[in-house]
C-alpha positions, -999 to 999 in steps of 0.1 A, spaced: 0 0 0 12 35 -8 28 54 21 5 83 28 16 119 35 9 135 69 -18 158 56 -37 128 44 -32 107 75 -44 136 97 -80 126 89 -78 91 104 -44 81 118 -46 65 152 -84 63 154 -105 31 151 -141 40 144 -153 5 154 -142 13 190 -165 44 190 -198 33 175 -185 38 140 -181 76 144 -160 90 116 -144 114 140 -131 107 175 -157 116 201 -148 138 231 -140 113 258 -150 136 287 -143 112 315 -118 112 344 -115 74 347 -120 42 329 -136 9 339 -113 -22 339 -126 -55 325 -111 -73 356 -88 -67 385 -61 -86 365 -64 -61 336 -62 -32 360 -30 -46 375 -15 -52 340 -23 -16 330 -6 -1 360 25 -24 356 30 -9 321 22 27 332 48 26 360 74 8 339 73 -24 361 74 -46 330 75 -43 292 44 -47 271 38 -82 258 37 -86 220 5 -72 206 -5 -57 240 -16 -21 241 -14 2 271 -49 2 286 -69 33 295 -65 40 333 -72 76 343 -72 108 322 -42 122 340 -23 93 325 -40 87 292 -72 95 274 -83 85 238 -83 121 225 -49 127 239 -34 94 226 -48 99 190 -35 135 190 -1 124 202 0 97 175 -8 122 147 16 149 160 45 125 154 39 124 117 52 158 106 84 156 126 88 118 121 91 114 159 87 82 177 65 96 205 48 129 215 35 143 248 8 170 249 4 196 276 -21 223 286 3 250 274 35 256 256 52 266 288 39 234 304 58 215 277 90 235 280 92 236 318 83 199 321 111 189 297 136 211 314 127 199 349 129 163 338 164 164 324 181 190 345 193 186 381 212 208 406 247 214 394 239 208 357 246 233 330 220 245 305 233 263 275 206 283 256 204 305 225 194 342 227 170 358 223 142 335 235 105 340 242 98 361 272 82 334 293 110 309 286 136 336 293 121 342 327 119 305 336 154 298 324 171 329 339 151 334 371 135 301 381 161 274 371 189 290 391 167 286 422 171 248 417 209 251 415 210 248 377 237 268 359 227 289 329 249 300 300 235 319 269 250 323 235 242 347 206 231 339 170 263 352 155 287 331 177 307 303 161 309 267 173 344 274 186 333 305 205 304 286 222 327 257 231 352 281 246 324 297 267 313 263 280 348 254 289 354 287 306 322 283 327 337 257 348 307 234 343 316 217 310 315 183 326 279 189 337 265 201 303 231 185 302 212 203 275 215 229 247 181 247 244 175 265 211 148 287 198 150 291 161 139 313 145 142 334 175 111 352 188 108 381 179 139 388 158 138 358 134 175 350 141 185 315 130 206 290 149 225 262 132 211 230 148 238 207 133 263 230 150 245 227 183 245 189 179 282 190 174 288 211 205 267 188 226 286 158 213 319 176 220 311 175 257 295 141 259 306 119 288 287 89 301 256 108 291 251 126 259 239 162 264 204 167 248 196 193 221 160 207 226 144 230 200 115 253 203 100 250 168 69 270 174 76 296 147 80 270 120 60 241 131 55 215 125 56 220 87 85 242 78 114 229 100 121 194 113 147 196 141 150 159 147 164 155 112 191 181 121 203 162 152 179 175 179 166 152 206 135 170 216 111 193 197 89 217 216 58 236 205 33 260 218 5 241 201 -16 272 207 0 287 177 1 270 142 -10 236 154 -41 250 171 -43 279 147 -76 294 156 -69 314 188 -93 292 208 -72 267 227 -40 267 248 -17 237 245 19 226 242 38 195 229 71 178 232 83 152 207 113 129 204 124 93 209 102 68 228 128 66 255 129 104 261 92 110 258 85 82 282 106 102 308 88 134 299 54 118 303 65 104 337 72 140 349 40 152 333 20 126 352 32 139 386 31 176 376 -4 170 364 -2 194 334 -14 170 306 -39 182 281 -75 174 287 -99 156 262 -115 189 250 -81 203 242 -71 171 225 -103 171 204 -99 207 193 -63 201 182 -73 170 163 -97 192 144 -71 218 137 -45 193 124 -67 185 95 -63 219 80 -27 227 93 -10 224 59 -34 245 39 -35 272 66 2 274 70 8 275 32 -17 303 28 -1 322 57 34 319 41 21 331 7 4 361 24 35 370 44 56 370 12 31 393 -4 30 416 25 68 418 27 71 428 -9 44 454 -7 58 473 24 95 466 24 103 499 6 78 521 25 94 553 38 82 546 74 97 511 75 133 510 84 138 473 79 119 440 82 133 408 97 118 381 75 133 348 65 125 354 29 147 386 30 179 370 43 208 380 21 224 352 1 261 346 9 256 352 46 258 326 74 221 332 82 213 323 46 233 291 47 214 280 78 181 290 61 189 269 30 199 239 52 171 239 78 140 255 65 113 246 39 96 280 39 102 316 49 72 313 73 46 339 82 63 360 108 75 396 101 93 418 126 89 453 113 114 480 125 96 513 121 110 548 119 107 563 154 102 546 188 74 534 211 52 564 203 52 557 166 49 519 171 19 524 194 3 548 169 8 522 141 -7 494 162 -36 516 174 -46 525 138 -48 489 124 -83 481 113 -83 445 101 -52 431 119 -58 425 156 -36 438 184 -30 407 204 -1 386 217 -1 353 199 9 340 165 1 313 140 -37 319 140 -60 323 110 -64 360 118 -34 383 115 -20 396 148 3 424 157 20 434 190 49 453 205 74 428 220 95 453 240 65 463 261 44 431 259 57 395 253 93 404 262 86 431 288 102 409 315 135 404 296 164 423 310 165 458 293 201 453 284 193 420 267 165 436 248 188 463 236 216 438 227 193 415 207 174 442 188 141 440 207 137 477 205 108 502 210 106 505 172 100 467 166 65 455 159 59 418 154 33 407 128 19 372 125 3 369 91 -30 351 88 -51 337 60 -71 369 51 -70 384 16 -34 395 11 -44 428 -5 -66 437 25 -37 431 48 -15 453 27 -41 481 27 -45 479 65 -7 480 71 -2 509 47 -30 530 61 -17 524 97 18 535 85 4 566 70 -14 574 103 
């Protein structure tokens, strides 16, 4: 039989209609617990859930309790693996739930976490202000630093023997800076001892269609599934994908933190996955059109957009190697400062002023005073998160309408 593409499998993969009265779509299994056929079955299910024994051939993990597993969650996790070709996936009630659970599972007091800069404001706060409270050492690197420079920093930190993870956000939010994932894999391998340091990648800006970090050497891929995966501004969720071994550990931590996604969240994301490819492709086309229409506007100083990276540069080399699309995120640097940025945002008619991305509707916001307000001011200045930067997530509206709206707001 022909091997089907992910966009085709999104309609049915992992779901058996005969187990749900023949329903063509998975019902919402709004239940907290599940009835065992016998005490022996209950014992067998728990033995598997707690890793007390391996599954027998042909045996499936039974349904126990919705904090551990639920049909909507399991079907969703199965389907999410398809785009990234991951072995397993774990879904959470938020993107930060996925990120923090993965970090807490694999980091211990005395370990070293190396991370790229800049990163999303929520992640930035957790990494720089919360993890040190647990005795975890933090070291950041910049997008323009070479492999050798990063290795020298790690060696100089005095914690190179405890390097446990390299955490990368690429493209960076909100600057669109790119990080070479194969380079990060090489750095991690350089400091491998008895354990190999993990490479974890926040793929929210690209995912899961336009970049596949596991193919570039990453161990874990993280998403705010609220964004492109959900895509309709009506659900909060997160996901972590990787090998069966690693995701089993992540799910173990998730079980005891209790931050798994519920059945309603799972059902909404299953519905969204069916249109993910067509949505993202339209958003990418619209973003390219908007960029071309406004790039030379006198009130636009520059635009950080993957489709505008200059050939011959290191950033372009990374783009050609890692990305399948320029995406749908534009960071527009306006002439002026906060006053002019606010005036632009306040005069948008069609585009909504809100702090998310990847939705069907176009969204604009001011990172320096909103999503990245908690980032150290010196870091904001260093990484170009200035008062003149406006972040635009392009939706699926008519492209000419979007151009009109942006131009009239610029004129205002």
